[in-house]
C-alpha positions as CSV (number, residue, x, y, z in Angstrom):
1,M,-0.1,0.0,0.1
2,E,1.7,3.0,-1.0
3,Y,1.4,6.0,1.4
4,L,2.0,9.7,1.9
5,N,3.5,11.7,5.4
6,K,4.4,15.0,4.9
7,T,5.4,17.8,7.9
8,I,3.6,20.7,6.9
9,N,2.5,23.9,8.2
10,S,-1.1,24.3,9.3
11,A,-2.0,27.0,7.3
12,E,-1.8,25.3,4.4
13,L,-4.7,23.0,5.5
14,S,-6.8,25.9,6.1
15,D,-8.6,25.9,2.6
16,I,-9.3,22.4,3.3
17,F,-10.1,21.8,6.3
18,E,-11.3,23.9,9.7
19,I,-8.3,23.6,11.5
20,P,-8.6,23.9,15.5
21,F,-7.5,26.8,17.6
22,M,-4.7,24.8,19.0
23,L,-3.2,23.7,15.2
24,R,-3.4,27.0,14.1
25,D,0.1,28.0,12.7
26,K,1.8,25.7,13.9
27,K,3.7,22.7,12.4
28,V,1.7,19.2,11.8
29,Q,2.0,15.8,10.3
30,V,-0.3,15.0,7.6
31,S,-0.7,11.0,6.3
32,V,-2.5,10.4,3.2
33,L,-4.0,6.7,2.2
34,P,-5.4,5.6,-0.1
35,A,-9.4,5.0,1.0
36,S,-10.9,1.3,0.1
37,D,-14.4,-0.1,0.6
38,E,-14.5,-1.8,3.8
39,D,-16.0,-5.0,2.3
40,D,-12.9,-5.2,0.7
41,E,-10.5,-5.1,3.1
42,R,-12.4,-7.2,5.5
43,P,-10.7,-10.3,6.0
44,K,-12.7,-13.3,5.2
45,Y,-13.0,-15.7,7.7
46,K,-15.2,-19.2,8.1
47,K,-18.8,-19.2,10.4
48,R,-17.3,-20.8,13.9
49,Q,-19.5,-22.9,15.8
50,L,-19.7,-21.5,20.0
51,G,-19.0,-23.9,22.3
52,F,-15.9,-26.3,21.7
53,L,-17.1,-29.1,22.9
54,K,-19.8,-29.3,20.5
55,D,-18.1,-31.9,17.9
56,I,-16.8,-33.9,21.1
57,I,-20.0,-34.3,22.9
58,P,-23.1,-36.3,21.1
59,P,-26.3,-34.2,21.3
60,L,-28.3,-35.3,24.3
61,P,-31.5,-37.7,23.6
62,D,-34.8,-35.8,23.3
63,S,-35.5,-38.5,26.5
64,F,-33.0,-36.7,28.7
65,F,-35.7,-33.8,29.4
66,D,-38.8,-36.3,30.2
67,P,-39.5,-35.9,33.6
68,L,-37.6,-38.1,36.5
69,P,-39.5,-41.2,37.5
70,E,-41.2,-40.9,40.9
71,E,-38.9,-43.1,42.7
72,D,-36.0,-40.8,42.4
73,L,-37.7,-38.0,43.0
74,Q,-38.8,-39.5,46.4
75,A,-34.7,-40.8,46.7
76,W,-33.6,-37.0,46.3
77,G,-36.1,-35.8,48.5
78,L,-37.7,-33.8,45.5
């Protein structure tokens, strides 16, 4: 990527920008970079699954969510 850095007096920029009071009549550094589309420069990433164990642990069976039998509930005092 090409760029330009130049130190100039801020008065040279007064026709282009409104110079803040604290920067008037001082040397300033100007950097010029090429404009780019955000989509072109953004790296392309694969979608990632959240949770690192998803591939290791199989999904829970539907019976996991069934209520416990009454004898198990009594054993736990519930």
